[in-house]
N, CA, C and O of each residue as an XYZ file, in Angstrom:
852
protein
N      46.622    -29.764     46.154
C      47.239    -28.441     46.142
C      48.123    -28.267     44.903
O      48.088    -27.239     44.225
N      48.912    -29.305     44.636
C      49.777    -29.248     43.462
C      48.975    -29.125     42.179
O      49.362    -28.397     41.265
N      47.852    -29.840     42.110
C      47.000    -29.772     40.910
C      46.485    -28.364     40.722
O      46.419    -27.863     39.599
N      46.112    -27.709     41.845
C      45.594    -26.335     41.755
C      46.661    -25.390     41.225
O      46.373    -24.524     40.398
N      47.915    -25.556     41.707
C      49.002    -24.699     41.242
C      49.281    -24.905     39.750
O      49.532    -23.947     39.019
N      49.235    -26.154     39.313
C      49.461    -26.443     37.885
C      48.384    -25.816     37.027
O      48.688    -25.238     35.983
N      47.130    -25.917     37.442
C      45.997    -25.364     36.692
C      46.090    -23.854     36.617
O      45.861    -23.271     35.558
N      46.427    -23.207     37.737
C      46.555    -21.742     37.776
C      47.673    -21.280     36.848
O      47.534    -20.293     36.125
N      48.793    -22.020     36.886
C      49.923    -21.657     36.010
C      49.538    -21.756     34.534
O      49.922    -20.904     33.733
N      48.782    -22.790     34.175
C      48.352    -22.978     32.772
C      47.440    -21.845     32.328
O      47.544    -21.367     31.198
N      46.536    -21.408     33.223
C      45.606    -20.314     32.893
C      46.372    -19.021     32.672
O      46.085    -18.289     31.725
N      47.336    -18.730     33.526
C      48.122    -17.506     33.404
C      48.946    -17.497     32.120
O      49.085    -16.460     31.471
N      49.487    -18.651     31.761
C      50.280    -18.725     30.530
C      49.425    -18.583     29.272
O      49.890    -18.047     28.266
N      48.186    -19.056     29.319
C      47.312    -19.020     28.128
C      46.651    -17.673     27.924
O      46.239    -17.348     26.810
N      46.542    -16.873     28.994
C      45.806    -15.598     28.917
C      46.359    -14.654     27.850
O      45.565    -14.107     27.084
N      47.682    -14.426     27.754
C      48.186    -13.504     26.716
C      47.847    -13.960     25.307
O      47.535    -13.143     24.440
N      47.911    -15.281     25.080
C      47.568    -15.775     23.735
C      46.093    -15.564     23.420
O      45.734    -15.278     22.277
N      45.241    -15.704     24.424
C      43.805    -15.496     24.214
C      43.522    -14.045     23.865
O      42.737    -13.748     22.964
N      44.194    -13.118     24.616
C      43.987    -11.697     24.336
C      44.516    -11.330     22.956
O      43.905    -10.524     22.254
N      45.641    -11.910     22.562
C      46.190    -11.644     21.220
C      45.262    -12.146     20.140
O      45.082    -11.490     19.115
N      44.667    -13.311     20.362
C      43.727    -13.861     19.379
C      42.498    -12.995     19.245
O      42.005    -12.787     18.136
N      41.978    -12.472     20.384
C      40.805    -11.611     20.326
C      41.126    -10.313     19.596
O      40.320     -9.808     18.815
N      42.340     -9.770     19.867
C      42.744     -8.528     19.183
C      42.842     -8.745     17.681
O      42.398     -7.901     16.902
N      43.421     -9.869     17.265
C      43.550    -10.175     15.832
C      42.185    -10.306     15.176
O      41.966     -9.790     14.080
N      41.253    -11.007     15.854
C      39.902    -11.175     15.298
C      39.209     -9.826     15.197
O      38.537     -9.543     14.205
N      39.370     -8.976     16.238
C      38.728     -7.666     16.217
C      39.279     -6.815     15.071
O      38.515     -6.148     14.373
N      40.614     -6.835     14.872
C      41.213     -6.071     13.789
C      40.756     -6.581     12.436
O      40.492     -5.798     11.524
N      40.664     -7.903     12.310
C      40.206     -8.494     11.047
C      38.777     -8.075     10.744
O      38.459     -7.705      9.615
N      37.892     -8.136     11.785
C      36.502     -7.720     11.587
C      36.427     -6.252     11.205
O      35.629     -5.886     10.342
N      37.246     -5.389     11.832
C      37.227     -3.952     11.536
C      37.637     -3.685     10.090
O      37.005     -2.896      9.387
N      38.726     -4.369      9.652
C      39.172     -4.189      8.271
C      38.127     -4.675      7.286
O      37.924     -4.072      6.232
N      37.459     -5.779      7.637
C      36.411     -6.298      6.757
C      35.259     -5.311      6.636
O      34.748     -5.069      5.542
N      34.846     -4.732      7.789
C      33.772     -3.748      7.755
C      34.198     -2.506      6.983
O      33.403     -1.916      6.251
N      35.475     -2.110      7.154
C      35.974     -0.940      6.447
C      35.935     -1.140      4.939
O      35.585     -0.226      4.193
N      36.299     -2.351      4.491
C      36.245     -2.647      3.062
C      34.811     -2.620      2.550
O      34.563     -2.172      1.431
N      33.875     -3.090      3.347
C      32.484     -3.127      2.918
C      31.880     -1.731      2.812
O      30.969     -1.515      2.013
N      32.377     -0.773      3.612
C      31.794      0.554      3.638
C      32.287      1.440      2.496
O      31.699      2.493      2.250
N      33.336      1.048      1.801
C      33.859      1.839      0.685
C      32.958      1.645     -0.526
O      32.846      0.542     -1.062
N      32.310      2.745     -0.957
C      31.384      2.670     -2.095
C      32.160      2.661     -3.402
O      33.192      3.323     -3.512
N      31.673      1.913     -4.401
C      32.350      1.908     -5.701
C      32.229      3.272     -6.359
O      31.236      3.967     -6.140
N      33.212      3.677     -7.161
C      33.152      4.989     -7.818
C      31.970      5.071     -8.783
O      31.644      4.104     -9.471
N      31.336      6.244     -8.819
C      30.204      6.470     -9.716
C      30.722      6.733    -11.122
O      31.558      7.620    -11.291
N      30.264      6.003    -12.143
C      30.755      6.237    -13.497
C      30.351      7.615    -13.991
O      29.247      8.080    -13.709
N      31.250      8.276    -14.736
C      30.968      9.606    -15.267
C      29.893      9.523    -16.357
O      29.814      8.546    -17.101
N      29.077     10.563    -16.430
C      28.022     10.604    -17.443
C      28.632     10.835    -18.818
O      29.495     11.698    -18.981
N      28.187     10.067    -19.807
C      28.677     10.238    -21.170
C      28.275     11.612    -21.686
O      27.139     12.046    -21.492
N      29.200     12.291    -22.340
C      28.889     13.599    -22.904
C      28.169     13.477    -24.239
O      27.332     14.316    -24.573
N      28.488     12.442    -24.999
C      27.894     12.247    -26.324
C      27.134     10.929    -26.297
O      27.739      9.862    -26.201
N      25.813     11.001    -26.381
C      24.980      9.846    -26.074
C      24.102      9.440    -27.256
O      23.854     10.219    -28.176
N      23.656      8.223    -27.196
C      22.646      7.713    -28.121
C      21.292      8.297    -27.732
O      20.975      8.404    -26.547
N      20.495      8.672    -28.728
C      19.138      9.159    -28.472
C      19.051     10.612    -28.078
O      18.016     11.034    -27.561
N      20.102     11.411    -28.299
C      20.048     12.817    -27.890
C      19.493     13.701    -29.005
O      19.764     13.489    -30.187
N      18.699     14.710    -28.587
C      18.218     15.770    -29.463
C      19.138     16.972    -29.308
O      19.579     17.284    -28.203
N      19.427     17.648    -30.425
C      20.271     18.839    -30.396
C      19.537     19.995    -31.084
O      18.963     19.827    -32.160
N      19.566     21.164    -30.446
C      18.996     22.375    -31.030
C      20.126     23.386    -31.223
O      20.772     23.791    -30.256
N      20.365     23.797    -32.480
C      21.498     24.647    -32.832
C      21.041     26.070    -33.150
O      19.987     26.282    -33.749
N      21.862     27.039    -32.735
C      21.740     28.427    -33.175
C      23.134     28.872    -33.591
O      24.082     28.736    -32.818
N      23.272     29.401    -34.803
C      24.612     29.650    -35.323
C      24.669     30.899    -36.189
O      23.677     31.321    -36.784
N      25.868     31.475    -36.238
C      26.192     32.489    -37.213
C      26.871     31.829    -38.402
O      27.413     30.731    -38.279
N      26.845     32.497    -39.562
C      27.378     31.880    -40.773
C      28.058     32.920    -41.652
O      27.679     34.091    -41.677
N      29.070     32.458    -42.367
C      29.761     33.278    -43.356
C      29.963     32.440    -44.603
O      30.489     31.330    -44.530
N      29.544     32.969    -45.758
C      29.669     32.257    -47.033
C      30.549     33.072    -47.973
O      30.480     34.301    -47.993
N      31.373     32.379    -48.748
C      32.219     33.077    -49.721
C      32.430     32.180    -50.932
O      32.221     30.968    -50.877
N      32.849     32.806    -52.027
C      33.057     32.063    -53.265
C      34.121     32.735    -54.104
O      34.662     33.774    -53.724
N      34.420     32.140    -55.250
C      35.439     32.695    -56.130
C      34.940     33.922    -56.865
O      33.758     34.261    -56.808
N      35.856     34.583    -57.556
C      35.530     35.832    -58.244
C      34.602     35.619    -59.433
O      33.985     36.571    -59.912
N      34.493     34.365    -59.921
C      33.629     34.112    -61.071
C      32.170     33.918    -60.676
O      31.308     33.765    -61.541
N      31.887     33.921    -59.366
C      30.508     33.734    -58.939
C      29.659     34.917    -59.383
O      30.028     36.070    -59.160
N      28.536     34.637    -60.003
C      27.665     35.688    -60.509
C      26.260     35.620    -59.916
O      25.459     36.531    -60.128
N      25.942     34.531    -59.161
C      24.567     34.349    -58.721
C      24.521     33.901    -57.262
O      25.549     33.590    -56.661
N      23.353     33.873    -56.725
C      23.032     33.366    -55.399
C      23.575     34.237    -54.279
O      22.790     34.926    -53.627
N      24.897     34.242    -54.017
C      25.392     35.009    -52.867
C      26.350     36.133    -53.250
O      26.785     36.865    -52.360
N      26.702     36.312    -54.519
C      27.744     37.265    -54.859
C      29.100     36.726    -54.430
O      29.348     35.524    -54.517
N      29.998     37.631    -53.958
C      31.334     37.197    -53.548
C      31.348     36.635    -52.136
O      32.061     35.669    -51.866
N      30.572     37.224    -51.227
C      30.521     36.729    -49.852
C      29.269     37.281    -49.168
O      28.640     38.220    -49.655
N      28.923     36.679    -48.032
C      27.716     37.100    -47.309
C      27.780     36.611    -45.870
O      28.358     35.565    -45.574
N      27.161     37.409    -44.963
C      27.031     37.041    -43.554
C      25.589     36.687    -43.249
O      24.669     37.170    -43.908
N      25.398     35.843    -42.249
C      24.032     35.489    -41.866
C      24.002     34.579    -40.655
O      24.917     34.587    -39.831
N      22.951     33.805    -40.557
C      22.808     32.889    -39.428
C      21.614     31.982    -39.624
O      20.868     32.113    -40.594
N      21.440     31.054    -38.689
C      20.344     30.108    -38.830
C      20.141     29.269    -37.590
O      20.779     29.483    -36.559
N      19.237     28.307    -37.711
C      18.929     27.373    -36.633
C      18.850     25.961    -37.209
O      18.671     25.781    -38.413
N      18.985     24.964    -36.339
C      18.912     23.585    -36.793
C      18.494     22.649    -35.675
O      18.574     22.989    -34.495
N      18.044     21.461    -36.067
C      17.661     20.410    -35.124
C      18.294     19.105    -35.597
O      18.194     18.751    -36.772
N      18.950     18.387    -34.674
C      19.575     17.097    -34.986
C      19.089     16.039    -34.009
O      18.740     16.337    -32.866
N      19.073     14.799    -34.480
C      18.750     13.658    -33.604
C      19.745     12.539    -33.880
O      19.936     12.143    -35.030
N      20.390     12.019    -32.810
C      21.355     10.932    -32.945
C      20.698      9.622    -32.519
O      20.458      9.386    -31.335
N      20.411      8.773    -33.514
C      19.765      7.496    -33.212
C      20.774      6.457    -32.743
O      20.368      5.427    -32.204
N      22.064      6.682    -32.926
C      23.129      5.936    -32.242
C      24.121      6.975    -31.734
O      23.964      8.170    -31.984
N      25.138      6.512    -31.024
C      26.141      7.444    -30.517
C      26.954      8.076    -31.641
O      27.571      9.126    -31.456
N      26.952      7.426    -32.817
C      27.836      7.848    -33.899
C      27.109      8.386    -35.125
O      27.738      9.049    -35.950
N      25.811      8.131    -35.282
C      25.097      8.520    -36.490
C      23.855      9.327    -36.129
O      23.110      8.983    -35.211
N      23.652     10.412    -36.880
C      22.493     11.256    -36.639
C      21.949     11.857    -37.924
O      22.590     11.811    -38.975
N      20.745     12.424    -37.816
C      20.098     13.149    -38.899
C      19.775     14.560    -38.423
O      19.512     14.778    -37.240
N      19.796     15.520    -39.351
C      19.507     16.891    -38.975
C      18.815     17.667    -40.079
O      18.885     17.307    -41.254
N      18.143     18.743    -39.678
C      17.555     19.708    -40.619
C      17.970     21.093    -40.163
O      18.210     21.316    -38.976
N      18.055     22.030    -41.106
C      18.490     23.388    -40.763
C      17.858     24.404    -41.694
O      17.442     24.082    -42.807
N      17.797     25.633    -41.215
C      17.383     26.770    -42.026
C      18.406     27.881    -41.887
O      18.939     28.099    -40.799
N      18.689     28.591    -42.979
C      19.765     29.576    -43.007
C      19.340     30.788    -43.827
O      18.706     30.640    -44.872
N      19.690     31.998    -43.355
C      19.472     33.232    -44.097
C      20.783     33.983    -44.213
O      21.538     34.075    -43.245
N      21.063     34.529    -45.414
C      22.272     35.301    -45.678
C      21.908     36.662    -46.258
O      20.988     36.777    -47.068
N      22.635     37.686    -45.838
C      22.448     39.030    -46.377
C      23.326     39.179    -47.605
O      24.550     39.246    -47.492
N      22.712     39.233    -48.779
C      23.454     39.281    -50.044
C      23.155     40.583    -50.769
O      22.160     40.690    -51.487
N      24.030     41.580    -50.576
C      23.912     42.867    -51.260
C      22.537     43.504    -51.056
O      21.926     43.986    -52.010
N      22.060     43.506    -49.834
C      20.774     44.121    -49.529
C      19.584     43.198    -49.674
O      18.494     43.532    -49.210
N      19.757     42.056    -50.299
C      18.691     41.063    -50.405
C      18.913     39.959    -49.367
O      19.934     39.931    -48.679
N      17.947     39.060    -49.271
C      18.058     37.926    -48.360
C      18.062     36.640    -49.183
O      17.120     36.364    -49.925
N      19.123     35.863    -49.045
C      19.190     34.542    -49.665
C      19.031     33.508    -48.570
O      19.732     33.545    -47.559
N      18.107     32.588    -48.777
C      17.849     31.571    -47.771
C      18.125     30.176    -48.287
O      18.219     29.947    -49.493
N      18.253     29.250    -47.356
C      18.393     27.846    -47.732
C      17.804     26.980    -46.628
O      17.821     27.335    -45.449
N      17.291     25.854    -47.042
C      16.871     24.806    -46.099
C      17.507     23.506    -46.568
O      17.625     23.263    -47.769
N      17.915     22.671    -45.617
C      18.636     21.459    -46.001
C      18.478     20.384    -44.941
O      18.173     20.663    -43.781
N      18.696     19.142    -45.372
C      18.765     18.005    -44.470
C      20.167     17.420    -44.484
O      20.863     17.493    -45.496
N      20.589     16.832    -43.349
C      21.960     16.335    -43.222
C      22.002     14.928    -42.631
O      21.173     14.569    -41.795
N      22.974     14.140    -43.075
C      23.383     12.911    -42.421
C      24.707     13.203    -41.727
O      25.634     13.713    -42.357
N      24.808     12.883    -40.424
C      25.976     13.246    -39.623
C      26.648     11.980    -39.103
O      25.983     11.090    -38.571
N      27.963     11.903    -39.259
C      28.758     10.809    -38.697
C      29.712     11.431    -37.677
O      30.511     12.304    -38.017
N      29.623     10.977    -36.427
C      30.340     11.619    -35.314
C      31.335     10.669    -34.663
O      31.068      9.476    -34.521
N      32.493     11.212    -34.266
C      33.506     10.452    -33.542
C      33.753     11.138    -32.197
O      34.514     12.105    -32.145
N      33.132     10.669    -31.104
C      33.349     11.297    -29.795
C      34.722     10.972    -29.215
O      35.216      9.853    -29.350
N      35.330     11.964    -28.569
C      36.561     11.783    -27.798
C      36.246     12.293    -26.397
O      36.466     13.464    -26.088
N      35.727     11.395    -25.547
C      35.192     11.796    -24.251
C      36.246     12.462    -23.373
O      35.936     13.434    -22.684
N      37.481     11.967    -23.379
C      38.510     12.503    -22.497
C      38.829     13.963    -22.793
O      39.257     14.697    -21.902
N      38.623     14.392    -24.046
C      38.879     15.779    -24.444
C      37.604     16.604    -24.509
O      37.657     17.793    -24.823
N      36.439     15.984    -24.213
C      35.129     16.654    -24.277
C      34.816     17.150    -25.696
O      34.106     18.139    -25.877
N      35.358     16.446    -26.694
C      35.257     16.884    -28.083
C      34.675     15.760    -28.932
O      34.902     14.581    -28.661
N      33.920     16.139    -29.964
C      33.491     15.192    -30.991
C      33.834     15.770    -32.359
O      33.495     16.915    -32.656
N      34.500     14.985    -33.181
C      34.736     15.344    -34.570
C      33.604     14.766    -35.409
O      33.084     13.700    -35.081
N      33.211     15.443    -36.481
C      32.124     14.911    -37.299
C      32.275     15.331    -38.756
O      32.872     16.361    -39.073
N      31.723     14.510    -39.620
C      31.557     14.837    -41.033
C      30.073     14.775    -41.329
O      29.341     14.007    -40.705
N      29.630     15.577    -42.274
C      28.206     15.585    -42.595
C      27.998     15.959    -44.060
O      28.843     16.600    -44.685
N      26.878     15.551    -44.573
C      26.533     15.867    -45.951
C      25.030     15.801    -46.133
O      24.317     15.197    -45.332
N      24.559     16.432    -47.198
C      23.125     16.427    -47.442
C      22.771     17.295    -48.624
O      23.600     17.554    -49.497
N      21.543     17.737    -48.644
C      21.066     18.555    -49.742
C      19.808     19.304    -49.375
O      19.175     19.019    -48.358
N      19.447     20.269    -50.210
C      18.260     21.079    -49.957
C      18.021     22.040    -51.094
O      18.268     21.718    -52.256
N      17.539     23.225    -50.759
C      17.256     24.248    -51.767
C      17.815     25.591    -51.297
O      17.911     25.866    -50.101
N      18.178     26.413    -52.277
C      18.595     27.798    -52.051
C      17.593     28.687    -52.777
O      17.169     28.374    -53.889
N      17.213     29.807    -52.138
C      16.174     30.658    -52.745
C      16.430     32.124    -52.417
O      17.116     32.454    -51.450
N      15.856     32.999    -53.253
C      15.899     34.440    -53.029
C      14.762     34.797    -52.072
O      13.599     34.860    -52.471
N      15.113     35.029    -50.811
C      14.083     35.297    -49.817
C      13.391     36.625    -49.981
O      12.313     36.830    -49.421
N      13.985     37.545    -50.741
C      13.366     38.859    -50.949
C      12.328     38.841    -52.054
O      11.540     39.779    -52.172
N      12.310     37.795    -52.863
C      11.360     37.712    -53.983
C      10.968     36.248    -54.184
O      11.343     35.627    -55.179
N      10.221     35.714    -53.244
C       9.874     34.291    -53.258
C       8.373     34.128    -53.334
O       7.629     34.763    -52.586
N       7.928     33.267    -54.247
C       6.495     32.961    -54.328
C       6.325     31.493    -54.722
O       7.304     30.786    -54.963
N       5.072     31.048    -54.784
C       4.777     29.640    -55.042
C       5.242     29.201    -56.428
O       5.589     28.035    -56.619
N       5.254     30.124    -57.405
C       5.685     29.763    -58.759
C       7.140     29.314    -58.788
O       7.516     28.474    -59.606
N       7.968     29.876    -57.893
C       9.374     29.484    -57.862
C       9.526     28.005    -57.482
O      10.375     27.302    -58.029
N       8.706     27.551    -56.555
C       8.757     26.132    -56.176
C       8.196     25.248    -57.289
O       8.673     24.132    -57.498
N       7.182     25.747    -58.004
C       6.649     24.985    -59.141
C       7.704     24.820    -60.228
O       7.838     23.749    -60.819
N       8.455     25.894    -60.487
C       9.518     25.810    -61.503
C      10.590     24.796    -61.085
O      11.097     24.052    -61.925
N      10.936     24.763    -59.795
C      11.939     23.799    -59.322
C      11.434     22.372    -59.500
O      12.200     21.492    -59.891
N      10.155     22.131    -59.219
C       9.584     20.799    -59.402
C       9.574     20.409    -60.877
O       9.806     19.248    -61.214
N       9.306     21.377    -61.761
C       9.317     21.085    -63.195
C      10.713     20.710    -63.680
O      10.847     19.891    -64.589
N      11.753     21.293    -63.090
C      13.114     20.989    -63.519
C      13.526     19.577    -63.125
O      14.455     19.024    -63.714
N      12.866     18.990    -62.153
C      13.146     17.603    -61.803
C      12.809     16.693    -62.987
O      13.514     15.719    -63.249
N      11.712     17.025    -63.705
C      11.298     16.251    -64.878
C      12.034     16.677    -66.148
O      12.254     15.863    -67.046
N      12.413     17.949    -66.219
C      13.067     18.464    -67.426
C      14.282     19.287    -67.000
O      14.162     20.474    -66.694
N      15.453     18.647    -66.983
C      16.664     19.299    -66.498
C      17.160     20.395    -67.430
O      18.047     21.163    -67.056
N      16.608     20.483    -68.633
C      17.062     21.485    -69.598
C      16.377     22.833    -69.416
O      16.698     23.788    -70.124
N      15.444     22.925    -68.481
C      14.784     24.217    -68.251
C      15.803     25.246    -67.742
O      16.770     24.894    -67.067
N      15.574     26.501    -68.070
C      16.498     27.560    -67.675
C      16.439     27.806    -66.162
O      15.444     27.499    -65.506
N      17.531     28.366    -65.628
C      17.629     28.695    -64.215
C      18.176     30.112    -64.092
O      19.011     30.529    -64.895
N      17.709     30.853    -63.092
C      18.310     32.152    -62.806
C      18.249     32.408    -61.308
O      17.744     31.588    -60.541
N      18.772     33.558    -60.906
C      18.926     33.847    -59.487
C      17.591     33.937    -58.756
O      17.548     33.796    -57.534
N      16.511     34.167    -59.480
C      15.208     34.275    -58.847
C      14.579     32.914    -58.583
O      13.566     32.837    -57.887
N      15.145     31.850    -59.113
C      14.565     30.519    -58.968
C      14.899     29.918    -57.609
O      15.831     30.346    -56.929
N      14.113     28.917    -57.237
C      14.488     28.024    -56.146
C      15.437     26.984    -56.737
O      15.055     26.225    -57.628
N      16.663     26.950    -56.246
C      17.703     26.116    -56.833
C      18.057     24.976    -55.876
O      18.135     25.173    -54.663
N      18.267     23.796    -56.430
C      18.675     22.656    -55.611
C      20.165     22.752    -55.289
O      20.951     23.252    -56.093
N      20.546     22.267    -54.105
C      21.953     22.270    -53.703
C      22.302     20.982    -52.984
O      21.434     20.315    -52.419
N      23.585     20.637    -53.010
C      24.140     19.525    -52.242
C      25.418     19.984    -51.570
O      26.093     20.875    -52.085
N      25.765     19.406    -50.441
C      26.949     19.875    -49.711
C      27.581     18.745    -48.909
O      26.949     17.729    -48.621
N      28.849     18.951    -48.558
C      29.572     18.033    -47.688
C      30.545     18.856    -46.853
O      31.131     19.819    -47.347
N      30.719     18.474    -45.580
C      31.584     19.271    -44.720
C      32.104     18.481    -43.538
O      31.801     17.300    -43.368
N      32.901     19.168    -42.721
C      33.458     18.564    -41.510
C      33.535     19.631    -40.421
O      33.570     20.828    -40.703
N      33.559     19.161    -39.151
C      33.591     20.109    -38.056
C      33.911     19.435    -36.742
O      34.244     18.251    -36.697
N      33.804     20.211    -35.665
C      34.037     19.669    -34.325
C      33.089     20.359    -33.348
O      32.608     21.467    -33.588
N      32.838     19.667    -32.243
C      32.001     20.189    -31.167
C      32.727     20.024    -29.845
O      33.341     18.986    -29.596
N      32.659     21.048    -28.992
C      33.219     20.980    -27.641
C      32.074     21.084    -26.642
O      31.297     22.038    -26.683
N      31.967     20.099    -25.740
C      30.893     20.080    -24.755
C      31.332     20.797    -23.473
O      32.214     20.323    -22.756
N      30.709     21.932    -23.199
C      30.929     22.638    -21.940
C      30.357     21.819    -20.784
O      30.940     21.747    -19.702
N      29.213     21.209    -21.040
C      28.531     20.339    -20.077
C      27.774     19.299    -20.891
O      27.740     19.398    -22.117
N      27.155     18.291    -20.240
C      26.379     17.319    -21.019
C      25.214     17.942    -21.785
O      24.678     17.316    -22.699
N      24.808     19.175    -21.426
C      23.636     19.790    -22.050
C      23.955     20.971    -22.961
O      23.068     21.455    -23.664
N      25.195     21.446    -22.964
C      25.547     22.628    -23.756
C      26.878     22.387    -24.453
O      27.830     21.903    -23.842
N      26.937     22.731    -25.742
C      28.174     22.591    -26.496
C      28.390     23.762    -27.439
O      27.456     24.502    -27.751
N      29.612     23.923    -27.885
C      29.978     24.884    -28.916
C      30.452     24.116    -30.135
O      31.153     23.114    -29.996
N      30.083     24.565    -31.327
C      30.477     23.841    -32.529
C      30.888     24.804    -33.632
O      30.495     25.970    -33.648
N      31.686     24.284    -34.552
C      32.079     25.033    -35.736
C      32.345     24.036    -36.852
O      32.922     22.974    -36.618
N      31.921     24.378    -38.068
C      32.185     23.493    -39.208
C      32.293     24.297    -40.491
O      31.928     25.472    -40.546
N      32.799     23.640    -41.511
C      32.948     24.245    -42.828
C      32.479     23.238    -43.866
O      32.705     22.037    -43.719
N      31.832     23.721    -44.907
C      31.340     22.815    -45.949
C      31.397     23.484    -47.319
O      31.400     24.709    -47.443
N      31.441     22.633    -48.338
C      31.381     23.105    -49.723
C      29.991     22.796    -50.261
O      29.476     21.691    -50.089
N      29.385     23.798    -50.921
C      28.012     23.669    -51.422
C      27.995     23.793    -52.939
O      28.487     24.768    -53.506
N      27.417     22.782    -53.583
C      27.198     22.814    -55.026
C      25.778     23.291    -55.308
O      24.825     22.796    -54.706
N      25.635     24.243    -56.214
C      24.319     24.781    -56.577
C      24.081     24.494    -58.056
O      25.005     24.555    -58.868
N      22.822     24.177    -58.400
C      22.507     23.777    -59.780
C      22.424     24.962    -60.734
O      21.592     24.971    -61.640
N      23.257     25.933    -60.544
C      23.342     27.075    -61.440
C      24.808     27.401    -61.648
O      25.606     27.283    -60.719
N      25.172     27.807    -62.851
C      26.575     28.078    -63.173
C      27.160     29.157    -62.269
O      26.496     30.144    -61.951
N      28.418     28.954    -61.858
C      29.163     29.940    -61.078
C      28.442     30.332    -59.781
O      28.447     31.501    -59.393
N      27.832     29.363    -59.123
C      27.082     29.673    -57.902
C      27.505     28.846    -56.696
O      26.935     29.010    -55.617
N      28.490     27.961    -56.845
C      28.953     27.181    -55.696
C      29.597     28.103    -54.661
O      30.120     29.163    -55.006
N      29.556     27.696    -53.398
C      30.161     28.527    -52.356
C      30.587     27.674    -51.162
O      30.155     26.533    -51.003
N      31.438     28.257    -50.336
C      31.886     27.650    -49.085
C      31.142     28.330    -47.934
O      31.002     29.553    -47.912
N      30.667     27.528    -46.981
C      29.923     28.057    -45.848
C      30.597     27.642    -44.546
O      30.922     26.472    -44.348
N      30.803     28.611    -43.667
C      31.346     28.361    -42.327
C      30.256     28.663    -41.309
O      29.639     29.728    -41.349
N      30.020     27.728    -40.399
C      29.042     27.923    -39.316
C      29.745     27.845    -37.957
O      30.629     27.010    -37.762
N      29.357     28.703    -37.031
C      29.852     28.649    -35.663
C      28.694     29.004    -34.735
O      28.006     30.004    -34.940
N      28.482     28.165    -33.698
C      27.336     28.455    -32.858
C      27.314     27.662    -31.566
O      28.297     27.033    -31.176
N      26.152     27.712    -30.909
C      25.937     27.023    -29.633
C      24.921     25.920    -29.838
O      24.000     26.053    -30.643
N      25.092     24.819    -29.099
C      24.247     23.639    -29.260
C      23.668     23.247    -27.901
O      24.401     23.061    -26.930
N      22.341     23.125    -27.852
C      21.646     22.704    -26.633
C      21.204     21.249    -26.801
O      20.575     20.904    -27.802
N      21.528     20.401    -25.832
C      21.348     18.959    -25.957
C      20.298     18.470    -24.932
O      20.324     18.852    -23.762
N      19.385     17.622    -25.408
C      18.326     17.059    -24.546
C      18.239     15.564    -24.740
O      17.413     14.907    -24.108
């Protein structure tokens, strides 16, 4: 009888500790499951990426000093389109075409560019510098002979040049782009253009929209 009473007393004393241990294990398992169910945060998509194609549509304004006598006159408005490809996140190549209204005539240019870009993802902005070269031409009076004359001047730099010729140009500029979304951006830049004719250099400002693929 005494043994039975001792055994019963031991069971009653141990019961609260057993229940506390089960509660602790259950809470530990719940917290462990809760930690496992929390998904890691999804990384944000880069706005400025390697391997992106860009299609530009822009308005343009060109101006020059009072001594300018050829190509665009004192100033001109116009617009153009361009295509760029970034083979790394920071370096790209581009081509563009541009038309300007110059005193009732049309002055055009085509050019290629090397672009160096500095993305600032937190501000959704990229700063860039670019440079390149191409040709400027009188779009209102253009024929195949004008291109032949430009090719001849490559061999003989002393040949005469005038406003009716296809003239070689080089330029360098800087600008910025703001990404509204990963696929759409707004950009603006300014550049100085050297033309192979006296008193024909000019400054060009471009502002437009950029579609990214």
